[in-house]
All heavy atoms as a GROMACS GRO file, in nm:
protein
  651
    1MET      N    1   1.511   0.977   0.215
    1MET     CA    2   1.485   1.112   0.261
    1MET      C    3   1.511   1.208   0.146
    1MET      O    4   1.602   1.187   0.068
    1MET     CB    5   1.574   1.144   0.379
    1MET     CG    6   1.544   1.060   0.499
    1MET     SD    7   1.656   1.100   0.632
    1MET     CE    8   1.611   0.969   0.742
    2SER      N    9   1.434   1.313   0.140
    2SER     CA   10   1.442   1.399   0.022
    2SER      C   11   1.514   1.532   0.045
    2SER      O   12   1.510   1.617  -0.040
    2SER     CB   13   1.300   1.426  -0.028
    2SER     OG   14   1.226   1.491   0.072
    3LEU      N   15   1.578   1.551   0.160
    3LEU     CA   16   1.651   1.676   0.181
    3LEU      C   17   1.773   1.684   0.091
    3LEU      O   18   1.836   1.583   0.060
    3LEU     CB   19   1.697   1.686   0.327
    3LEU     CG   20   1.591   1.719   0.430
    3LEU    CD1   21   1.652   1.714   0.570
    3LEU    CD2   22   1.532   1.855   0.405
    4GLU      N   23   1.807   1.806   0.050
    4GLU     CA   24   1.924   1.828  -0.033
    4GLU      C   25   2.052   1.799   0.048
    4GLU      O   26   2.051   1.804   0.170
    4GLU     CB   27   1.929   1.974  -0.080
    4GLU     CG   28   1.820   2.010  -0.176
    4GLU     CD   29   1.831   2.154  -0.221
    4GLU    OE1   30   1.944   2.201  -0.244
    4GLU    OE2   31   1.727   2.219  -0.232
    5PHE      N   32   2.159   1.772  -0.021
    5PHE     CA   33   2.287   1.746   0.042
    5PHE      C   34   2.360   1.879   0.061
    5PHE      O   35   2.444   1.918  -0.019
    5PHE     CB   36   2.369   1.648  -0.041
    5PHE     CG   37   2.315   1.508  -0.033
    5PHE    CD1   38   2.222   1.464  -0.124
    5PHE    CD2   39   2.353   1.425   0.070
    5PHE    CE1   40   2.170   1.336  -0.115
    5PHE    CE2   41   2.301   1.297   0.081
    5PHE     CZ   42   2.209   1.254  -0.012
    6THR      N   43   2.326   1.947   0.170
    6THR     CA   44   2.389   2.076   0.203
    6THR      C   45   2.439   2.070   0.347
    6THR      O   46   2.398   1.984   0.425
    6THR     CB   47   2.287   2.191   0.191
    6THR    OG1   48   2.183   2.171   0.288
    6THR    CG2   49   2.228   2.200   0.051
    7GLY      N   50   2.524   2.164   0.380
    7GLY     CA   51   2.570   2.176   0.519
    7GLY      C   52   2.454   2.202   0.613
    7GLY      O   53   2.450   2.150   0.725
    8ALA      N   54   2.356   2.280   0.568
    8ALA     CA   55   2.240   2.311   0.651
    8ALA      C   56   2.159   2.185   0.681
    8ALA      O   57   2.114   2.165   0.794
    8ALA     CB   58   2.152   2.416   0.583
    9SER      N   59   2.142   2.099   0.580
    9SER     CA   60   2.069   1.974   0.602
    9SER      C   61   2.144   1.885   0.701
    9SER      O   62   2.086   1.827   0.792
    9SER     CB   63   2.051   1.898   0.470
    9SER     OG   64   1.971   1.972   0.382
   10PHE      N   65   2.277   1.874   0.684
   10PHE     CA   66   2.359   1.793   0.772
   10PHE      C   67   2.348   1.845   0.916
   10PHE      O   68   2.329   1.768   1.011
   10PHE     CB   69   2.503   1.794   0.723
   10PHE     CG   70   2.596   1.708   0.803
   10PHE    CD1   71   2.586   1.570   0.797
   10PHE    CD2   72   2.695   1.763   0.880
   10PHE    CE1   73   2.672   1.489   0.870
   10PHE    CE2   74   2.782   1.684   0.953
   10PHE     CZ   75   2.771   1.547   0.948
   11ASN      N   76   2.357   1.977   0.935
   11ASN     CA   77   2.347   2.037   1.067
   11ASN      C   78   2.209   2.017   1.128
   11ASN      O   79   2.197   1.999   1.250
   11ASN     CB   80   2.382   2.186   1.062
   11ASN     CG   81   2.530   2.207   1.039
   11ASN    OD1   82   2.612   2.122   1.071
   11ASN    ND2   83   2.565   2.319   0.980
   12LYS      N   84   2.104   2.019   1.046
   12LYS     CA   85   1.968   1.995   1.096
   12LYS      C   86   1.959   1.854   1.155
   12LYS      O   87   1.903   1.835   1.262
   12LYS     CB   88   1.866   2.013   0.984
   12LYS     CG   89   1.722   1.993   1.028
   12LYS     CD   90   1.628   2.012   0.910
   12LYS     CE   91   1.483   2.000   0.945
   12LYS     NZ   92   1.445   1.889   1.030
   13PHE      N   93   2.017   1.757   1.086
   13PHE     CA   94   2.018   1.621   1.139
   13PHE      C   95   2.097   1.614   1.270
   13PHE      O   96   2.056   1.546   1.364
   13PHE     CB   97   2.078   1.523   1.038
   13PHE     CG   98   1.986   1.490   0.923
   13PHE    CD1   99   2.027   1.510   0.793
   13PHE    CD2  100   1.859   1.438   0.946
   13PHE    CE1  101   1.944   1.477   0.686
   13PHE    CE2  102   1.775   1.406   0.840
   13PHE     CZ  103   1.817   1.425   0.710
   14LEU      N  104   2.210   1.682   1.278
   14LEU     CA  105   2.289   1.682   1.400
   14LEU      C  106   2.209   1.740   1.517
   14LEU      O  107   2.216   1.689   1.629
   14LEU     CB  108   2.419   1.760   1.381
   14LEU     CG  109   2.524   1.697   1.290
   14LEU    CD1  110   2.645   1.788   1.278
   14LEU    CD2  111   2.565   1.559   1.340
   15GLU      N  112   2.131   1.846   1.491
   15GLU     CA  113   2.047   1.903   1.595
   15GLU      C  114   1.943   1.802   1.644
   15GLU      O  115   1.902   1.806   1.759
   15GLU     CB  116   1.976   2.028   1.542
   15GLU     CG  117   2.068   2.147   1.523
   15GLU     CD  118   2.002   2.264   1.453
   15GLU    OE1  119   1.879   2.258   1.428
   15GLU    OE2  120   2.073   2.361   1.423
   16GLU      N  121   1.904   1.709   1.557
   16GLU     CA  122   1.808   1.604   1.593
   16GLU      C  123   1.879   1.483   1.653
   16GLU      O  124   1.818   1.378   1.671
   16GLU     CB  125   1.729   1.561   1.469
   16GLU     CG  126   1.644   1.671   1.410
   16GLU     CD  127   1.585   1.633   1.274
   16GLU    OE1  128   1.610   1.520   1.224
   16GLU    OE2  129   1.514   1.717   1.216
   17LYS      N  130   2.011   1.497   1.679
   17LYS     CA  131   2.093   1.390   1.735
   17LYS      C  132   2.105   1.271   1.640
   17LYS      O  133   2.110   1.156   1.681
   17LYS     CB  134   2.038   1.343   1.870
   17LYS     CG  135   2.016   1.453   1.970
   17LYS     CD  136   2.138   1.471   2.055
   17LYS     CE  137   2.105   1.566   2.168
   17LYS     NZ  138   2.185   1.681   2.172
   18LYS      N  139   2.109   1.300   1.509
   18LYS     CA  140   2.126   1.197   1.406
   18LYS      C  141   2.255   1.224   1.330
   18LYS      O  142   2.277   1.336   1.283
   18LYS     CB  143   2.010   1.198   1.307
   18LYS     CG  144   1.878   1.160   1.366
   18LYS     CD  145   1.770   1.166   1.260
   18LYS     CE  146   1.635   1.130   1.317
   18LYS     NZ  147   1.530   1.139   1.214
   19LEU      N  148   2.338   1.122   1.317
   19LEU     CA  149   2.459   1.133   1.236
   19LEU      C  150   2.427   1.070   1.101
   19LEU      O  151   2.407   0.949   1.091
   19LEU     CB  152   2.577   1.062   1.302
   19LEU     CG  153   2.709   1.071   1.226
   19LEU    CD1  154   2.752   1.216   1.202
   19LEU    CD2  155   2.818   0.994   1.299
   20MET      N  156   2.420   1.154   0.999
   20MET     CA  157   2.379   1.110   0.867
   20MET      C  158   2.495   1.110   0.769
   20MET      O  159   2.580   1.198   0.772
   20MET     CB  160   2.268   1.200   0.813
   20MET     CG  161   2.146   1.209   0.903
   20MET     SD  162   2.058   1.055   0.926
   20MET     CE  163   1.975   1.042   0.768
   21GLY      N  164   2.496   1.011   0.683
   21GLY     CA  165   2.592   1.002   0.575
   21GLY      C  166   2.516   0.993   0.444
   21GLY      O  167   2.393   1.004   0.441
   22SER      N  168   2.586   0.971   0.336
   22SER     CA  169   2.520   0.953   0.207
   22SER      C  170   2.564   0.821   0.146
   22SER      O  171   2.675   0.774   0.170
   22SER     CB  172   2.550   1.069   0.112
   22SER     OG  173   2.688   1.080   0.086
   23ARG      N  174   2.473   0.761   0.070
   23ARG     CA  175   2.504   0.635   0.001
   23ARG      C  176   2.469   0.652  -0.146
   23ARG      O  177   2.362   0.703  -0.182
   23ARG     CB  178   2.424   0.519   0.059
   23ARG     CG  179   2.450   0.389  -0.016
   23ARG     CD  180   2.385   0.267   0.044
   23ARG     NE  181   2.253   0.290   0.093
   23ARG     CZ  182   2.204   0.237   0.206
   23ARG    NH1  183   2.279   0.162   0.282
   23ARG    NH2  184   2.081   0.262   0.243
   24CYS      N  185   2.560   0.608  -0.230
   24CYS     CA  186   2.539   0.612  -0.374
   24CYS      C  187   2.437   0.505  -0.412
   24CYS      O  188   2.450   0.389  -0.373
   24CYS     CB  189   2.671   0.587  -0.447
   24CYS     SG  190   2.653   0.578  -0.626
   25GLN      N  191   2.336   0.544  -0.486
   25GLN     CA  192   2.233   0.449  -0.526
   25GLN      C  193   2.279   0.357  -0.639
   25GLN      O  194   2.214   0.258  -0.668
   25GLN     CB  195   2.105   0.522  -0.564
   25GLN     CG  196   2.040   0.588  -0.445
   25GLN     CD  197   1.908   0.655  -0.477
   25GLN    OE1  198   1.861   0.654  -0.591
   25GLN    NE2  199   1.847   0.715  -0.378
   26LYS      N  200   2.394   0.389  -0.698
   26LYS     CA  201   2.447   0.304  -0.806
   26LYS      C  202   2.547   0.202  -0.754
   26LYS      O  203   2.530   0.082  -0.773
   26LYS     CB  204   2.512   0.392  -0.914
   26LYS     CG  205   2.565   0.314  -1.032
   26LYS     CD  206   2.621   0.409  -1.138
   26LYS     CE  207   2.678   0.332  -1.256
   26LYS     NZ  208   2.742   0.423  -1.351
   27CYS      N  209   2.653   0.248  -0.685
   27CYS     CA  210   2.759   0.156  -0.641
   27CYS      C  211   2.753   0.123  -0.492
   27CYS      O  212   2.833   0.044  -0.443
   27CYS     CB  213   2.896   0.211  -0.678
   27CYS     SG  214   2.950   0.352  -0.578
   28GLN      N  215   2.661   0.187  -0.418
   28GLN     CA  216   2.639   0.162  -0.275
   28GLN      C  217   2.751   0.211  -0.184
   28GLN      O  218   2.754   0.176  -0.066
   28GLN     CB  219   2.611   0.013  -0.248
   28GLN     CG  220   2.492  -0.043  -0.325
   28GLN     CD  221   2.363   0.030  -0.290
   28GLN    OE1  222   2.325   0.038  -0.174
   28GLN    NE2  223   2.296   0.083  -0.391
   29ALA      N  224   2.845   0.290  -0.234
   29ALA     CA  225   2.951   0.346  -0.151
   29ALA      C  226   2.888   0.442  -0.050
   29ALA      O  227   2.793   0.514  -0.081
   29ALA     CB  228   3.054   0.419  -0.237
   30VAL      N  229   2.942   0.444   0.074
   30VAL     CA  230   2.889   0.527   0.182
   30VAL      C  231   2.994   0.632   0.218
   30VAL      O  232   3.113   0.601   0.226
   30VAL     CB  233   2.855   0.440   0.305
   30VAL    CG1  234   2.814   0.526   0.423
   30VAL    CG2  235   2.746   0.341   0.270
   31TYR      N  236   2.947   0.755   0.244
   31TYR     CA  237   3.038   0.865   0.275
   31TYR      C  238   2.993   0.943   0.398
   31TYR      O  239   2.875   0.970   0.417
   31TYR     CB  240   3.049   0.962   0.156
   31TYR     CG  241   3.101   0.895   0.033
   31TYR    CD1  242   3.015   0.848  -0.066
   31TYR    CD2  243   3.238   0.872   0.018
   31TYR    CE1  244   3.064   0.782  -0.177
   31TYR    CE2  245   3.287   0.806  -0.093
   31TYR     CZ  246   3.200   0.761  -0.190
   31TYR     OH  247   3.248   0.696  -0.299
   32LEU      N  248   3.090   0.978   0.481
   32LEU     CA  249   3.070   1.068   0.594
   32LEU      C  250   3.194   1.154   0.602
   32LEU      O  251   3.303   1.100   0.618
   32LEU     CB  252   3.050   0.991   0.724
   32LEU     CG  253   3.021   1.078   0.844
   32LEU    CD1  254   2.885   1.143   0.830
   32LEU    CD2  255   3.028   0.998   0.972
   33PRO      N  256   3.185   1.284   0.588
   33PRO     CA  257   3.061   1.360   0.571
   33PRO      C  258   2.992   1.327   0.438
   33PRO      O  259   3.057   1.281   0.344
   33PRO     CB  260   3.107   1.506   0.576
   33PRO     CG  261   3.252   1.505   0.544
   33PRO     CD  262   3.304   1.370   0.585
   34PRO      N  263   2.862   1.352   0.434
   34PRO     CA  264   2.786   1.320   0.313
   34PRO      C  265   2.830   1.403   0.193
   34PRO      O  266   2.877   1.515   0.208
   34PRO     CB  267   2.641   1.352   0.351
   34PRO     CG  268   2.650   1.440   0.469
   34PRO     CD  269   2.779   1.412   0.538
   35ARG      N  270   2.812   1.344   0.075
   35ARG     CA  271   2.850   1.411  -0.050
   35ARG      C  272   2.734   1.406  -0.148
   35ARG      O  273   2.662   1.306  -0.152
   35ARG     CB  274   2.970   1.340  -0.112
   35ARG     CG  275   3.090   1.342  -0.021
   35ARG     CD  276   3.194   1.245  -0.068
   35ARG     NE  277   3.303   1.242   0.028
   35ARG     CZ  278   3.429   1.252  -0.003
   35ARG    NH1  279   3.466   1.266  -0.128
   35ARG    NH2  280   3.522   1.249   0.090
   36PRO      N  281   2.715   1.509  -0.227
   36PRO     CA  282   2.605   1.510  -0.324
   36PRO      C  283   2.637   1.432  -0.452
   36PRO      O  284   2.549   1.405  -0.531
   36PRO     CB  285   2.585   1.657  -0.354
   36PRO     CG  286   2.719   1.718  -0.332
   36PRO     CD  287   2.782   1.638  -0.220
   37LEU      N  288   2.765   1.396  -0.471
   37LEU     CA  289   2.809   1.326  -0.591
   37LEU      C  290   2.906   1.216  -0.546
   37LEU      O  291   2.994   1.240  -0.464
   37LEU     CB  292   2.882   1.422  -0.686
   37LEU     CG  293   2.945   1.362  -0.810
   37LEU    CD1  294   2.836   1.326  -0.912
   37LEU    CD2  295   3.042   1.461  -0.872
   38CYS      N  296   2.890   1.096  -0.599
   38CYS     CA  297   2.977   0.984  -0.561
   38CYS      C  298   3.115   1.001  -0.625
   38CYS      O  299   3.126   1.002  -0.748
   38CYS     CB  300   2.915   0.852  -0.605
   38CYS     SG  301   3.017   0.710  -0.562
   39PRO      N  302   3.222   1.014  -0.545
   39PRO     CA  303   3.355   1.026  -0.602
   39PRO      C  304   3.403   0.897  -0.669
   39PRO      O  305   3.490   0.900  -0.754
   39PRO     CB  306   3.444   1.058  -0.483
   39PRO     CG  307   3.356   1.078  -0.366
   39PRO     CD  308   3.221   1.029  -0.401
   40GLN      N  309   3.344   0.785  -0.631
   40GLN     CA  310   3.387   0.657  -0.685
   40GLN      C  311   3.335   0.634  -0.828
   40GLN      O  312   3.410   0.593  -0.915
   40GLN     CB  313   3.339   0.544  -0.594
   40GLN     CG  314   3.390   0.408  -0.633
   40GLN     CD  315   3.366   0.306  -0.524
   40GLN    OE1  316   3.390   0.333  -0.407
   40GLN    NE2  317   3.319   0.189  -0.562
   41CYS      N  318   3.204   0.660  -0.851
   41CYS     CA  319   3.148   0.631  -0.984
   41CYS      C  320   3.087   0.755  -1.052
   41CYS      O  321   3.029   0.744  -1.159
   41CYS     CB  322   3.044   0.519  -0.975
   41CYS     SG  323   2.891   0.566  -0.893
   42GLN      N  324   3.099   0.872  -0.988
   42GLN     CA  325   3.049   1.000  -1.040
   42GLN      C  326   2.897   1.007  -1.050
   42GLN      O  327   2.843   1.093  -1.119
   42GLN     CB  328   3.112   1.032  -1.178
   42GLN     CG  329   3.263   1.023  -1.182
   42GLN     CD  330   3.330   1.108  -1.075
   42GLN    OE1  331   3.302   1.225  -1.062
   42GLN    NE2  332   3.419   1.049  -0.997
   43ASN      N  333   2.826   0.919  -0.983
   43ASN     CA  334   2.680   0.918  -0.987
   43ASN      C  335   2.625   1.031  -0.899
   43ASN      O  336   2.665   1.046  -0.784
   43ASN     CB  337   2.629   0.782  -0.937
   43ASN     CG  338   2.478   0.774  -0.941
   43ASN    OD1  339   2.416   0.822  -1.034
   43ASN    ND2  340   2.421   0.712  -0.841
   44PRO      N  341   2.531   1.112  -0.950
   44PRO     CA  342   2.473   1.219  -0.870
   44PRO      C  343   2.351   1.176  -0.789
   44PRO      O  344   2.292   1.256  -0.718
   44PRO     CB  345   2.432   1.322  -0.976
   44PRO     CG  346   2.396   1.238  -1.094
   44PRO     CD  347   2.492   1.120  -1.090
   45THR      N  348   2.314   1.049  -0.796
   45THR     CA  349   2.196   1.002  -0.724
   45THR      C  350   2.238   0.942  -0.591
   45THR      O  351   2.274   0.825  -0.580
   45THR     CB  352   2.118   0.898  -0.808
   45THR    OG1  353   2.096   0.950  -0.938
   45THR    CG2  354   1.985   0.866  -0.744
   46MET      N  355   2.234   1.028  -0.488
   46MET     CA  356   2.274   0.987  -0.353
   46MET      C  357   2.152   0.987  -0.263
   46MET      O  358   2.053   1.056  -0.290
   46MET     CB  359   2.379   1.083  -0.299
   46MET     CG  360   2.501   1.101  -0.386
   46MET     SD  361   2.604   0.955  -0.400
   46MET     CE  362   2.691   0.962  -0.244
   47GLU      N  363   2.159   0.910  -0.155
   47GLU     CA  364   2.051   0.909  -0.057
   47GLU      C  365   2.109   0.925   0.082
   47GLU      O  366   2.222   0.886   0.109
   47GLU     CB  367   1.970   0.780  -0.066
   47GLU     CG  368   2.050   0.655  -0.033
   47GLU     CD  369   1.969   0.528  -0.047
   47GLU    OE1  370   1.845   0.535  -0.046
   47GLU    OE2  371   2.031   0.421  -0.060
   48TRP      N  372   2.031   0.989   0.170
   48TRP     CA  373   2.070   1.003   0.309
   48TRP      C  374   2.057   0.868   0.378
   48TRP      O  375   1.961   0.794   0.354
   48TRP     CB  376   1.979   1.102   0.382
   48TRP     CG  377   2.002   1.245   0.350
   48TRP    CD1  378   1.923   1.326   0.274
   48TRP    CD2  379   2.110   1.327   0.394
   48TRP    NE1  380   1.975   1.452   0.267
   48TRP    CE2  381   2.090   1.456   0.342
   48TRP    CE3  382   2.222   1.305   0.474
   48TRP    CZ2  383   2.177   1.562   0.366
   48TRP    CZ3  384   2.308   1.410   0.497
   48TRP    CH2  385   2.285   1.536   0.443
   49ILE      N  386   2.154   0.835   0.465
   49ILE     CA  387   2.142   0.717   0.550
   49ILE      C  388   2.186   0.755   0.691
   49ILE      O  389   2.278   0.835   0.708
   49ILE     CB  390   2.226   0.597   0.499
   49ILE    CG1  391   2.374   0.632   0.490
   49ILE    CG2  392   2.172   0.545   0.368
   49ILE    CD1  393   2.463   0.511   0.473
   50GLU      N  394   2.118   0.702   0.790
   50GLU     CA  395   2.156   0.728   0.928
   50GLU      C  396   2.265   0.629   0.968
   50GLU      O  397   2.251   0.508   0.948
   50GLU     CB  398   2.036   0.715   1.022
   50GLU     CG  399   2.070   0.759   1.163
   50GLU     CD  400   1.947   0.775   1.251
   50GLU    OE1  401   1.834   0.759   1.200
   50GLU    OE2  402   1.966   0.804   1.369
   51MET      N  403   2.374   0.682   1.021
   51MET     CA  404   2.486   0.597   1.062
   51MET      C  405   2.448   0.525   1.191
   51MET      O  406   2.371   0.576   1.271
   51MET     CB  407   2.612   0.680   1.080
   51MET     CG  408   2.648   0.768   0.959
   51MET     SD  409   2.654   0.683   0.801
   51MET     CE  410   2.813   0.607   0.812
   52LYS      N  411   2.504   0.408   1.213
   52LYS     CA  412   2.468   0.323   1.326
   52LYS      C  413   2.514   0.378   1.461
   52LYS      O  414   2.458   0.345   1.563
   52LYS     CB  415   2.524   0.183   1.308
   52LYS     CG  416   2.462   0.109   1.193
   52LYS     CD  417   2.524  -0.028   1.181
   52LYS     CE  418   2.467  -0.102   1.061
   52LYS     NZ  419   2.529  -0.232   1.042
   53GLY      N  420   2.619   0.457   1.462
   53GLY     CA  421   2.671   0.508   1.588
   53GLY      C  422   2.795   0.434   1.634
   53GLY      O  423   2.860   0.473   1.730
   54ASP      N  424   2.830   0.325   1.568
   54ASP     CA  425   2.953   0.253   1.597
   54ASP      C  426   3.057   0.294   1.494
   54ASP      O  427   3.024   0.316   1.378
   54ASP     CB  428   2.931   0.102   1.586
   54ASP     CG  429   2.831   0.050   1.687
   54ASP    OD1  430   2.824   0.107   1.797
   54ASP    OD2  431   2.760  -0.046   1.655
   55GLY      N  432   3.180   0.303   1.537
   55GLY     CA  433   3.283   0.340   1.442
   55GLY      C  434   3.422   0.323   1.499
   55GLY      O  435   3.439   0.281   1.613
   56LYS      N  436   3.519   0.359   1.421
   56LYS     CA  437   3.658   0.347   1.460
   56LYS      C  438   3.725   0.481   1.433
   56LYS      O  439   3.722   0.531   1.320
   56LYS     CB  440   3.725   0.237   1.377
   56LYS     CG  441   3.872   0.219   1.405
   56LYS     CD  442   3.927   0.108   1.317
   56LYS     CE  443   4.076   0.095   1.334
   56LYS     NZ  444   4.130  -0.006   1.244
   57LEU      N  445   3.784   0.540   1.536
   57LEU     CA  446   3.857   0.665   1.520
   57LEU      C  447   3.991   0.633   1.453
   57LEU      O  448   4.068   0.552   1.504
   57LEU     CB  449   3.880   0.731   1.656
   57LEU     CG  450   3.957   0.862   1.655
   57LEU    CD1  451   3.879   0.969   1.580
   57LEU    CD2  452   3.987   0.906   1.796
   58VAL      N  453   4.016   0.694   1.339
   58VAL     CA  454   4.140   0.664   1.267
   58VAL      C  455   4.239   0.780   1.268
   58VAL      O  456   4.354   0.761   1.235
   58VAL     CB  457   4.112   0.620   1.121
   58VAL    CG1  458   4.037   0.488   1.119
   58VAL    CG2  459   4.037   0.724   1.044
   59ALA      N  460   4.194   0.899   1.307
   59ALA     CA  461   4.286   1.013   1.313
   59ALA      C  462   4.220   1.127   1.391
   59ALA      O  463   4.098   1.135   1.401
   59ALA     CB  464   4.320   1.062   1.173
   60PHE      N  465   4.302   1.212   1.448
   60PHE     CA  466   4.253   1.336   1.509
   60PHE      C  467   4.365   1.437   1.510
   60PHE      O  468   4.481   1.403   1.489
   60PHE     CB  469   4.197   1.312   1.651
   60PHE     CG  470   4.302   1.279   1.754
   60PHE    CD1  471   4.358   1.379   1.831
   60PHE    CD2  472   4.342   1.148   1.773
   60PHE    CE1  473   4.454   1.348   1.927
   60PHE    CE2  474   4.437   1.116   1.868
   60PHE     CZ  475   4.494   1.216   1.946
   61THR      N  476   4.330   1.561   1.533
   61THR     CA  477   4.426   1.670   1.533
   61THR      C  478   4.415   1.747   1.663
   61THR      O  479   4.305   1.775   1.710
   61THR     CB  480   4.398   1.767   1.416
   61THR    OG1  481   4.408   1.693   1.294
   61THR    CG2  482   4.497   1.882   1.413
   62THR      N  483   4.528   1.781   1.722
   62THR     CA  484   4.531   1.867   1.839
   62THR      C  485   4.582   2.004   1.793
   62THR      O  486   4.689   2.013   1.734
   62THR     CB  487   4.624   1.811   1.947
   62THR    OG1  488   4.580   1.680   1.982
   62THR    CG2  489   4.623   1.898   2.072
   63VAL      N  490   4.504   2.107   1.822
   63VAL     CA  491   4.536   2.243   1.777
   63VAL      C  492   4.597   2.322   1.893
   63VAL      O  493   4.533   2.339   1.996
   63VAL     CB  494   4.410   2.314   1.722
   63VAL    CG1  495   4.445   2.455   1.676
   63VAL    CG2  496   4.348   2.234   1.610
   64HIS      N  497   4.721   2.364   1.875
   64HIS     CA  498   4.791   2.444   1.976
   64HIS      C  499   4.794   2.592   1.940
   64HIS      O  500   4.799   2.676   2.029
   64HIS     CB  501   4.935   2.394   1.993
   64HIS     CG  502   4.944   2.258   2.051
   64HIS    ND1  503   4.956   2.235   2.186
   64HIS    CD2  504   4.941   2.135   1.993
   64HIS    CE1  505   4.960   2.105   2.209
   64HIS    NE2  506   4.952   2.042   2.093
   65VAL      N  507   4.794   2.625   1.813
   65VAL     CA  508   4.794   2.763   1.766
   65VAL      C  509   4.654   2.791   1.714
   65VAL      O  510   4.616   2.743   1.607
   65VAL     CB  511   4.901   2.787   1.657
   65VAL    CG1  512   4.897   2.931   1.610
   65VAL    CG2  513   5.039   2.750   1.709
   66SER      N  514   4.578   2.866   1.792
   66SER     CA  515   4.436   2.885   1.766
   66SER      C  516   4.407   3.015   1.693
   66SER      O  517   4.480   3.113   1.710
   66SER     CB  518   4.359   2.886   1.898
   66SER     OG  519   4.386   2.769   1.971
   67PRO      N  520   4.294   3.019   1.620
   67PRO     CA  521   4.251   3.146   1.563
   67PRO      C  522   4.206   3.239   1.677
   67PRO      O  523   4.173   3.194   1.786
   67PRO     CB  524   4.134   3.108   1.472
   67PRO     CG  525   4.091   2.972   1.514
   67PRO     CD  526   4.208   2.908   1.581
   68THR      N  527   4.204   3.367   1.648
   68THR     CA  528   4.175   3.468   1.750
   68THR      C  529   4.048   3.440   1.829
   68THR      O  530   4.047   3.448   1.952
   68THR     CB  531   4.166   3.608   1.684
   68THR    OG1  532   4.287   3.632   1.613
   68THR    CG2  533   4.144   3.717   1.787
   69PHE      N  534   3.938   3.404   1.761
   69PHE     CA  535   3.814   3.383   1.834
   69PHE      C  536   3.822   3.264   1.930
   69PHE      O  537   3.755   3.263   2.034
   69PHE     CB  538   3.695   3.368   1.738
   69PHE     CG  539   3.689   3.237   1.663
   69PHE    CD1  540   3.614   3.131   1.712
   69PHE    CD2  541   3.757   3.221   1.544
   69PHE    CE1  542   3.608   3.011   1.644
   69PHE    CE2  543   3.751   3.102   1.474
   69PHE     CZ  544   3.677   2.995   1.525
   70MET      N  545   3.909   3.166   1.903
   70MET     CA  546   3.926   3.053   1.995
   70MET      C  547   4.016   3.094   2.112
   70MET      O  548   3.994   3.052   2.226
   70MET     CB  549   3.985   2.933   1.922
   70MET     CG  550   3.892   2.872   1.819
   70MET     SD  551   3.742   2.802   1.887
   70MET     CE  552   3.804   2.651   1.959
   71VAL      N  553   4.119   3.176   2.086
   71VAL     CA  554   4.205   3.226   2.193
   71VAL      C  555   4.121   3.306   2.291
   71VAL      O  556   4.137   3.294   2.414
   71VAL     CB  557   4.321   3.312   2.135
   71VAL    CG1  558   4.397   3.383   2.246
   71VAL    CG2  559   4.414   3.225   2.052
   72GLU      N  560   4.028   3.387   2.240
   72GLU     CA  561   3.940   3.467   2.326
   72GLU      C  562   3.853   3.379   2.416
   72GLU      O  563   3.807   3.422   2.520
   72GLU     CB  564   3.852   3.558   2.241
   72GLU     CG  565   3.931   3.669   2.173
   72GLU     CD  566   3.852   3.744   2.068
   72GLU    OE1  567   3.737   3.706   2.038
   72GLU    OE2  568   3.907   3.843   2.014
   73GLN      N  569   3.831   3.252   2.376
   73GLN     CA  570   3.753   3.159   2.456
   73GLN      C  571   3.840   3.075   2.550
   73GLN      O  572   3.790   2.988   2.620
   73GLN     CB  573   3.670   3.068   2.366
   73GLN     CG  574   3.566   3.143   2.285
   73GLN     CD  575   3.487   3.050   2.194
   73GLN    OE1  576   3.461   2.936   2.226
   73GLN    NE2  577   3.451   3.102   2.078
   74GLY      N  578   3.973   3.100   2.547
   74GLY     CA  579   4.063   3.031   2.639
   74GLY      C  580   4.144   2.918   2.580
   74GLY      O  581   4.218   2.851   2.652
   75TRP      N  582   4.133   2.894   2.449
   75TRP     CA  583   4.208   2.787   2.385
   75TRP      C  584   4.340   2.842   2.332
   75TRP      O  585   4.349   2.956   2.295
   75TRP     CB  586   4.129   2.724   2.273
   75TRP     CG  587   3.995   2.673   2.316
   75TRP    CD1  588   3.875   2.734   2.298
   75TRP    CD2  589   3.970   2.555   2.390
   75TRP    NE1  590   3.776   2.660   2.354
   75TRP    CE2  591   3.830   2.548   2.410
   75TRP    CE3  592   4.048   2.452   2.439
   75TRP    CZ2  593   3.770   2.445   2.480
   75TRP    CZ3  594   3.988   2.349   2.506
   75TRP    CH2  595   3.850   2.345   2.526
   76GLY      N  596   4.443   2.759   2.325
   76GLY     CA  597   4.572   2.803   2.271
   76GLY      C  598   4.685   2.710   2.309
   76GLY      O  599   4.663   2.594   2.343
   77ARG      N  600   4.807   2.762   2.309
   77ARG     CA  601   4.927   2.680   2.336
   77ARG      C  602   4.920   2.607   2.471
   77ARG      O  603   4.956   2.490   2.482
   77ARG     CB  604   5.052   2.764   2.333
   77ARG     CG  605   5.088   2.814   2.195
   77ARG     CD  606   5.222   2.890   2.197
   77ARG     NE  607   5.242   2.962   2.075
   77ARG     CZ  608   5.290   2.908   1.963
   77ARG    NH1  609   5.322   2.781   1.961
   77ARG    NH2  610   5.305   2.981   1.855
   78ASP      N  611   4.872   2.675   2.574
   78ASP     CA  612   4.865   2.615   2.706
   78ASP      C  613   4.737   2.535   2.729
   78ASP      O  614   4.725   2.464   2.828
   78ASP     CB  615   4.878   2.722   2.814
   78ASP     CG  616   5.013   2.791   2.807
   78ASP    OD1  617   5.112   2.725   2.770
   78ASP    OD2  618   5.020   2.911   2.840
   79ASN      N  619   4.640   2.549   2.639
   79ASN     CA  620   4.513   2.479   2.652
   79ASN      C  621   4.465   2.439   2.511
   79ASN      O  622   4.371   2.496   2.458
   79ASN     CB  623   4.409   2.570   2.721
   79ASN     CG  624   4.284   2.497   2.758
   79ASN    OD1  625   4.283   2.375   2.775
   79ASN    ND2  626   4.174   2.570   2.770
   80PRO      N  627   4.531   2.338   2.451
   80PRO     CA  628   4.496   2.298   2.314
   80PRO      C  629   4.360   2.229   2.308
   80PRO      O  630   4.305   2.189   2.410
   80PRO     CB  631   4.609   2.201   2.275
   80PRO     CG  632   4.656   2.146   2.405
   80PRO     CD  633   4.639   2.256   2.506
   81TYR      N  634   4.307   2.219   2.187
   81TYR     CA  635   4.180   2.148   2.166
   81TYR      C  636   4.194   2.052   2.048
   81TYR      O  637   4.286   2.063   1.968
   81TYR     CB  638   4.064   2.246   2.145
   81TYR     CG  639   4.077   2.334   2.023
   81TYR    CD1  640   4.019   2.297   1.904
   81TYR    CD2  641   4.146   2.455   2.029
   81TYR    CE1  642   4.030   2.380   1.791
   81TYR    CE2  643   4.157   2.537   1.918
   81TYR     CZ  644   4.099   2.498   1.799
   81TYR     OH  645   4.109   2.577   1.689
   82CYS      N  646   4.105   1.956   2.042
   82CYS     CA  647   4.107   1.856   1.933
   82CYS      C  648   3.997   1.885   1.836
   82CYS      O  649   3.892   1.932   1.870
   82CYS     CB  650   4.088   1.715   1.989
   82CYS     SG  651   4.224   1.664   2.092
   0.00000   0.00000   0.00000
């Protein structure tokens, strides 16, 4: 796929119900969220790949102290979000 590695491109795929990552064309390392440059070998030649949809949750965060716009929507100490 020839789309640039930008937040807008990533969000466009999400709107299409596709979870996309990037793969380095040199060392084959895969990243999610996608990156325009491989941190492993510094190669700038990355390609979009669609993730399979299977995965393992390894961490999450529960937010109890919310920013103002989230408090206005009902989130906060008594109603945290992840």
